[in-house]
VMD Tcl script that draws the C-alpha trace (Angstrom):
set ca {
  {18.10 54.36 57.30}
  {18.20 55.26 60.98}
  {16.63 52.72 63.31}
  {15.70 53.31 66.91}
  {14.54 50.75 69.41}
  {12.17 51.29 72.30}
  {14.28 50.38 75.35}
  {11.50 48.81 77.36}
  {10.31 46.50 74.57}
  {12.83 43.78 75.40}
  {11.93 43.89 79.07}
  {8.26 43.33 78.34}
  {8.68 40.70 75.62}
  {8.03 37.67 77.81}
  {4.77 38.89 79.31}
  {3.45 40.05 75.96}
  {4.29 36.76 74.29}
  {2.43 34.96 77.05}
  {-0.53 37.26 76.59}
  {-0.53 36.79 72.80}
  {-0.29 33.03 73.15}
  {-3.50 32.90 75.17}
  {-6.11 31.19 72.95}
  {-8.94 33.31 71.63}
  {-12.35 32.62 73.08}
  {-15.63 32.66 71.25}
  {-17.37 36.02 71.28}
  {-19.53 36.37 74.37}
  {-23.23 37.03 74.24}
  {-24.33 40.52 75.33}
  {-25.28 40.93 78.97}
  {-28.67 39.64 80.04}
  {-29.56 40.53 83.62}
  {-25.89 40.55 84.71}
  {-23.05 43.05 84.94}
  {-19.38 43.01 83.94}
  {-16.54 43.40 86.44}
  {-12.99 44.22 85.31}
  {-10.16 44.24 87.85}
  {-6.93 45.99 86.85}
  {-3.62 45.92 88.71}
  {-1.97 49.32 88.69}
  {1.78 49.75 88.02}
  {3.98 48.54 90.87}
  {6.05 51.15 92.67}
  {9.85 51.02 92.13}
  {10.45 49.34 95.50}
  {8.28 46.39 94.39}
  {10.04 45.76 91.07}
  {11.98 42.83 92.53}
  {8.78 41.08 93.55}
  {7.09 38.23 91.65}
  {3.68 36.86 92.70}
  {1.66 33.94 91.36}
  {-2.08 34.07 92.04}
  {-4.15 30.89 92.19}
  {-7.60 32.45 92.09}
  {-9.60 35.63 92.61}
  {-13.27 36.05 93.51}
  {-15.81 38.74 94.25}
  {-17.42 38.70 97.72}
  {-21.12 39.46 98.15}
  {-22.56 41.36 101.10}
  {-23.72 37.99 102.45}
  {-20.13 36.68 102.43}
  {-20.50 34.39 99.42}
  {-17.66 34.29 96.89}
  {-18.15 34.35 93.12}
  {-15.15 33.19 91.08}
  {-13.71 35.53 88.45}
  {-11.67 34.56 85.42}
  {-8.01 35.12 86.21}
  {-6.45 36.87 83.21}
  {-2.95 37.49 84.54}
  {-1.96 34.94 87.19}
  {1.68 36.07 87.42}
  {2.44 39.58 88.65}
  {6.03 40.76 88.74}
  {7.56 44.15 89.26}
  {9.46 43.97 85.99}
  {6.34 43.19 83.97}
  {3.92 45.25 86.05}
  {5.30 48.66 85.16}
  {2.03 49.26 83.36}
  {-1.66 48.84 84.07}
  {-2.66 45.22 83.39}
  {-6.00 43.44 83.36}
  {-5.92 41.06 86.33}
  {-9.36 39.41 86.31}
  {-12.86 39.80 84.96}
  {-16.24 38.15 85.22}
  {-20.00 38.49 85.02}
  {-21.83 39.03 88.27}
  {-25.41 39.22 89.44}
  {-26.46 42.84 90.05}
  {-26.17 44.09 93.60}
  {-23.79 45.31 96.29}
  {-20.44 43.61 96.89}
  {-18.12 43.78 99.87}
  {-14.72 43.09 98.34}
  {-12.43 40.59 96.65}
  {-10.73 37.35 97.67}
  {-7.19 36.82 96.37}
  {-5.52 33.43 96.78}
  {-1.73 33.55 96.31}
  {0.10 30.31 95.57}
  {3.66 31.59 95.33}
  {5.79 34.70 95.85}
  {9.49 35.45 95.51}
  {11.86 38.37 95.93}
  {14.95 39.04 93.84}
  {18.11 40.17 95.60}
  {21.82 40.25 94.81}
  {21.99 36.60 95.78}
  {19.20 35.62 93.41}
  {15.51 34.83 93.88}
  {14.29 33.84 97.34}
  {10.87 32.33 98.02}
  {8.53 34.13 100.38}
  {6.00 32.66 102.75}
  {2.43 33.23 101.55}
  {-0.93 33.00 103.38}
  {-2.47 29.54 103.54}
  {-5.96 30.93 102.95}
  {-7.28 33.53 100.50}
  {-6.87 37.15 101.60}
  {-9.91 39.38 101.62}
  {-9.60 42.86 100.19}
  {-12.24 45.15 101.62}
  {-13.92 47.23 98.92}
  {-17.55 48.17 98.59}
  {-18.75 48.34 95.01}
  {-21.95 47.76 93.12}
  {-22.74 45.96 89.87}
  {-25.71 47.07 87.78}
  {-27.71 44.90 85.43}
  {-26.39 45.51 81.94}
  {-23.57 47.71 83.25}
  {-19.86 47.36 83.94}
  {-17.59 48.15 86.86}
  {-13.82 48.72 86.76}
  {-11.75 48.27 89.93}
  {-8.11 49.25 90.36}
  {-5.68 47.39 92.65}
  {-2.73 49.27 94.11}
  {-0.04 47.16 95.76}
  {1.18 48.52 99.11}
  {4.80 47.24 99.29}
  {5.42 48.18 102.92}
  {2.51 45.98 104.01}
  {2.85 43.29 101.35}
  {6.49 42.32 102.00}
  {6.92 41.26 105.62}
  {10.50 41.52 106.87}
  {11.87 40.08 103.64}
  {10.52 36.56 104.18}
  {6.74 36.79 103.86}
  {4.21 38.15 101.38}
  {0.61 39.23 101.87}
  {-1.53 40.50 98.95}
  {-1.93 43.95 100.47}
  {-3.80 45.83 97.78}
  {-5.79 49.02 98.05}
  {-8.94 48.86 95.91}
  {-10.29 51.95 94.16}
  {-12.96 52.83 91.64}
  {-11.54 55.18 88.99}
  {-13.25 58.35 87.83}
  {-14.09 58.92 84.19}
  {-11.93 61.80 82.89}
  {-13.20 64.99 81.32}
  {-14.06 64.46 77.68}
  {-10.95 66.24 76.40}
  {-8.86 63.54 78.09}
  {-11.00 60.59 77.01}
  {-10.33 57.75 74.64}
  {-12.10 54.52 73.75}
  {-11.34 51.08 72.36}
  {-13.83 48.44 71.22}
  {-13.62 44.73 72.01}
  {-15.52 42.60 69.49}
  {-14.86 39.44 71.51}
  {-16.27 40.80 74.76}
  {-18.89 43.22 73.37}
  {-17.49 46.09 75.43}
  {-16.03 49.52 74.85}
  {-13.16 50.38 77.19}
  {-12.96 54.05 78.18}
  {-9.45 55.47 78.57}
  {-7.89 58.35 80.40}
  {-5.45 59.27 77.64}
  {-3.28 61.45 79.89}
  {-2.90 58.75 82.55}
  {-2.83 56.18 79.71}
  {-5.11 53.80 81.60}
  {-8.52 52.15 81.36}
  {-10.99 53.82 83.73}
  {-14.37 52.41 82.67}
  {-16.09 49.89 80.44}
  {-19.40 50.12 78.61}
  {-21.24 46.95 77.57}
  {-22.59 47.29 74.05}
  {-24.36 45.08 71.53}
  {-22.66 42.46 69.40}
  {-19.31 43.12 67.74}
  {-18.51 46.76 68.52}
  {-16.11 48.02 65.86}
  {-15.40 51.56 64.67}
  {-15.63 54.50 67.11}
  {-16.13 58.23 66.53}
  {-15.80 60.71 69.42}
  {-17.90 63.87 69.62}
  {-16.06 66.01 72.17}
  {-18.65 68.80 72.17}
  {-21.55 66.48 72.93}
  {-19.36 64.25 75.13}
  {-20.42 61.17 73.21}
  {-18.95 58.22 71.38}
  {-20.62 56.57 68.41}
  {-19.86 52.86 68.14}
  {-20.68 50.65 65.15}
  {-22.28 47.35 66.24}
  {-21.62 44.98 63.34}
  {-23.44 42.07 64.94}
  {-26.64 44.04 65.62}
  {-26.80 46.32 62.55}
  {-26.90 49.32 64.86}
  {-24.85 52.25 66.11}
  {-24.60 52.71 69.87}
  {-24.57 56.25 71.30}
  {-22.39 56.26 74.43}
  {-22.28 59.03 77.03}
  {-18.60 59.56 77.90}
  {-19.44 61.27 81.20}
  {-21.58 58.51 82.72}
  {-19.96 55.72 80.64}
  {-23.43 54.46 79.70}
  {-25.29 53.82 76.46}
  {-27.78 56.61 75.72}
  {-29.47 55.14 72.68}
  {-29.09 52.99 69.61}
  {-29.55 53.89 65.97}
  {-31.18 51.09 64.03}
  {-29.86 50.45 60.52}
  {-31.01 47.88 57.95}
  {-30.70 44.13 58.42}
  {-27.42 42.86 57.06}
  {-25.66 46.25 57.10}
  {-22.88 45.13 59.47}
  {-21.55 48.66 60.12}
  {-17.78 48.89 60.54}
  {-16.21 52.35 60.25}
  {-17.81 55.58 61.48}
  {-16.80 59.23 61.19}
  {-18.34 62.59 62.09}
  {-18.93 65.29 59.46}
  {-20.56 68.72 59.22}
  {-19.39 69.85 62.66}
  {-20.62 66.68 64.27}
  {-24.16 66.98 62.95}
  {-23.93 63.96 60.67}
  {-22.41 60.56 61.38}
  {-21.03 58.72 58.34}
  {-21.41 54.94 58.71}
  {-19.69 52.45 56.43}
  {-21.91 49.36 56.08}
  {-19.64 46.49 55.14}
  {-22.47 44.00 54.73}
  {-24.71 45.99 52.36}
  {-21.94 47.89 50.50}
  {-23.45 51.24 51.45}
  {-22.71 54.41 53.39}
  {-25.39 55.66 55.78}
  {-25.86 59.26 56.93}
  {-27.18 59.53 60.49}
  {-28.52 62.71 62.10}
  {-26.79 63.08 65.49}
  {-29.65 65.11 66.97}
  {-32.57 62.82 66.20}
  {-30.38 59.70 65.94}
  {-32.14 58.65 62.75}
  {-30.83 57.67 59.34}
  {-31.17 60.47 56.79}
  {-30.23 58.44 53.73}
  {-27.62 56.19 52.18}
  {-25.60 55.67 49.02}
  {-23.99 52.66 47.37}
  {-20.22 52.04 47.34}
  {-18.04 49.20 46.04}
  {-18.23 45.55 47.19}
  {-16.51 44.59 50.44}
  {-15.77 48.13 51.65}
  {-12.76 48.07 53.96}
  {-12.04 51.62 55.11}
  {-13.49 55.11 55.30}
  {-11.58 58.38 55.50}
  {-12.93 61.95 55.39}
  {-11.16 64.86 53.76}
  {-10.10 67.84 55.84}
  {-13.37 69.69 55.18}
  {-15.55 66.69 55.97}
  {-17.41 67.17 52.68}
  {-15.86 64.20 50.90}
  {-15.44 60.62 52.05}
  {-13.13 58.13 50.39}
  {-14.24 54.50 50.69}
  {-11.83 51.66 49.96}
  {-13.45 48.51 48.54}
  {-11.23 45.49 48.81}
  {-13.10 43.10 46.54}
  {-13.54 45.46 43.60}
  {-10.11 47.15 44.01}
  {-11.70 50.59 43.92}
  {-12.00 53.88 45.80}
  {-15.45 55.45 45.89}
  {-15.81 59.19 46.46}
  {-18.88 60.17 48.47}
  {-20.36 63.66 48.82}
  {-21.32 63.80 52.50}
  {-23.44 66.95 52.06}
  {-25.51 65.82 49.06}
  {-25.37 62.23 50.39}
  {-24.52 60.82 46.98}
  {-21.75 58.84 45.31}
  {-19.64 61.05 43.03}
  {-17.34 58.61 41.27}
  {-15.34 55.41 41.59}
  {-11.72 54.92 40.52}
  {-9.62 51.73 40.30}
  {-6.65 51.17 42.57}
  {-4.10 48.46 43.26}
  {-5.40 45.04 44.38}
  {-7.07 44.77 47.79}
  {-6.85 48.30 49.22}
  {-6.81 48.16 53.03}
  {-6.21 51.53 54.68}
  {-5.87 55.14 53.61}
  {-4.91 58.49 55.09}
  {-4.64 62.07 53.85}
  {-1.74 64.46 54.29}
  {-2.21 67.71 56.20}
  {-2.95 69.74 53.06}
  {-5.59 67.22 51.99}
  {-4.16 66.96 48.46}
  {-2.45 63.60 48.78}
  {-4.04 60.23 49.65}
  {-1.84 57.34 50.80}
  {-3.24 53.80 50.38}
  {-1.91 50.45 51.63}
  {-2.83 47.28 49.74}
  {-3.00 43.67 50.93}
  {-1.44 42.25 47.74}
  {1.22 44.86 47.09}
  {4.47 45.86 48.84}
  {3.85 49.46 47.81}
  {1.93 52.31 49.36}
  {0.05 54.05 46.56}
  {0.15 57.86 46.49}
  {-2.82 59.53 44.79}
  {-3.51 63.20 44.13}
  {-6.72 64.70 45.47}
  {-9.36 65.37 44.19}
  {-8.71 63.57 40.87}
  {-7.24 60.42 42.53}
  {-4.55 60.02 39.91}
  {-1.57 57.86 40.95}
  {1.43 60.14 41.41}
  {3.91 57.88 43.18}
  {4.49 54.59 44.97}
  {6.35 54.01 48.23}
  {8.06 50.68 48.86}
  {7.12 49.54 52.37}
  {7.32 45.76 51.93}
  {4.57 43.18 51.77}
  {2.32 43.40 54.82}
  {1.75 47.14 55.12}
  {-1.50 47.74 56.98}
  {-2.47 50.63 59.24}
  {-1.29 53.98 57.96}
  {-1.27 57.46 59.48}
  {-0.01 60.95 58.67}
  {1.17 63.18 61.50}
  {-0.66 66.40 60.60}
  {2.00 68.45 62.44}
  {5.03 67.12 60.52}
  {3.43 65.32 57.55}
  {5.56 62.27 58.42}
  {3.95 59.05 57.21}
  {3.65 56.11 59.64}
  {3.08 52.63 58.19}
  {2.41 49.67 60.50}
  {3.30 46.20 59.26}
  {0.70 43.46 59.64}
  {2.00 40.64 61.83}
  {5.23 42.51 62.64}
  {5.98 44.57 65.76}
  {7.23 47.65 63.92}
  {6.14 50.88 62.27}
  {8.06 52.45 59.41}
  {8.34 56.24 59.19}
  {8.61 57.93 55.77}
  {9.68 61.44 54.80}
  {6.79 63.26 53.04}
  {9.09 64.86 50.43}
  {11.52 62.13 49.44}
  {9.03 59.35 50.32}
  {12.00 57.40 51.70}
  {12.06 55.58 55.07}
  {13.81 57.61 57.76}
  {13.02 55.69 60.93}
  {11.61 52.45 62.32}
  {9.70 52.17 65.59}
  {10.03 48.82 67.32}
  {6.86 47.84 69.14}
  {5.86 45.26 71.76}
  {3.27 43.87 69.29}
  {1.89 44.29 65.77}
  {-0.40 47.33 65.46}
  {-3.68 47.46 63.54}
  {-4.70 51.02 64.45}
  {-2.77 54.23 65.13}
  {-3.76 57.68 66.38}
  {-1.73 60.64 67.65}
  {-2.57 62.70 70.72}
  {-1.96 66.30 69.69}
  {-1.43 67.70 73.19}
  {0.96 65.08 74.56}
  {2.59 64.31 71.17}
  {2.17 60.59 71.76}
  {1.34 57.76 69.40}
  {-1.40 55.35 70.52}
  {-1.27 51.91 68.89}
  {-3.86 49.15 69.13}
  {-2.24 45.69 69.18}
  {-4.92 42.99 68.61}
  {-2.76 39.92 69.19}
  {-1.50 41.35 72.47}
  {-5.00 42.58 73.37}
  {-3.46 45.85 74.45}
  {-2.83 49.50 73.63}
  {0.75 50.81 73.57}
  {1.69 54.48 73.80}
  {4.95 55.88 72.44}
  {6.46 59.30 72.98}
  {7.05 60.67 69.47}
  {9.96 62.87 70.54}
  {12.02 60.25 72.39}
  {10.43 57.16 70.77}
  {10.22 55.71 74.32}
  {7.50 53.25 75.24}
  {5.37 55.01 77.86}
  {2.69 52.46 78.63}
  {0.90 49.26 77.76}
  {-2.72 48.81 78.83}
  {-4.79 45.66 78.38}
  {-8.20 45.74 76.74}
  {-10.67 42.99 75.82}
  {-10.49 40.08 73.40}
  {-10.35 40.87 69.68}
  {-9.94 44.65 70.05}
  {-10.91 46.42 66.85}
  {-11.24 50.22 67.05}
  {-9.42 53.03 68.82}
  {-10.25 56.73 69.19}
  {-9.01 59.54 71.43}
  {-10.07 63.13 72.00}
  {-7.79 65.76 70.52}
  {-6.36 63.44 67.92}
  {-4.38 64.68 64.96}
  {-4.43 62.44 61.91}
  {-6.31 59.21 61.33}
}
mol new
graphics top color blue
foreach p $ca { graphics top sphere $p radius 0.5 }
foreach p [lrange $ca 0 end-1] q [lrange $ca 1 end] { graphics top cylinder $p $q radius 0.2 }
display resetview
């Protein structure tokens, strides 16, 4: 088996381990009369890669000159670790106009041929001028760009010289989204720049996401509210909510019938709901197996395959007639599934088995088994090559299998374990959601190089991008 390693993974190991070691916090309550602020530090320029900065605190400054402390997410900034966009600080603020940020630096150093040398830092916090507003129930993202020529003073002093900017939401064809169940936010991505550009506060426990590129919307399952949020990708605001039944706890969502119907997997009530995307009302529902874990549509969108972990079954749903067709047994605890490009082969990972089950479609007869090792989780077929990607739960690697021999042909080493994968068809890049690292990694599928790592919120769950191939 040929194994390739992402060169940058070793470089970033220390910062990612520190990020993963940060204790999880209890899920926050949805906003009530406040607004979210997220401050991201943009990648350092090459001339700043030898710089390391430790920040003591950061605060938002009101128009009246008062400071409001923010939670410091990443207190240490270094050129080696800051090659990617990283979440610097966040907090909840009263709505209104703000004049800037206060950054208090406690330590700075510069690496040279002779080793690390300490730099003099300001004795008082430095004010960064930046006018921005915070709306009640809304969110604001700010980007910090380090200006090395002004920050490093004659090689012996450091000043936090950052330019502050408000990013623009990209056109829908370049958009992506990731849900944070811990923070009750959806982070909007510019998939080409591979960066977070906006955040949308939602209800409780946002989970699965479906993007409608034509309508420029995202549909987000809110497990904690038994609703589906309809998010406008242009304004990065919630347009409406679709109310489901109490106890539904929606998880996965997918669009069918040319985007006219949203399929919602209700993990709490063991049902699938069919939602009209014009009226935003529920058209009907059908019953599936207990503890449904995953939903995947066939290539036509007329059939949905629902994996039920407790009953060890796959339920076939007719999305047009809105009925359950049949249920077949599978190996214990099915977790994830994906279809090949022809739509005649279904791959299924199982929590209690080291094998990936291969089933023929539409009869769902077992035709083969692929040994992947215990812990196989997220699974994806590249619809361009039919290569099968299998992410290992708790391990920072993805195995790649040949679709004909069903043998492993490659291994992708990652900066963290991935729970979700999606491929950008235009850029030929693999997006991976890494929950323990609270980040999204992007790999180039041709070179296998790590292109970026971007932080998202606590307990990230779902990931979707426009122009995706395979799910």
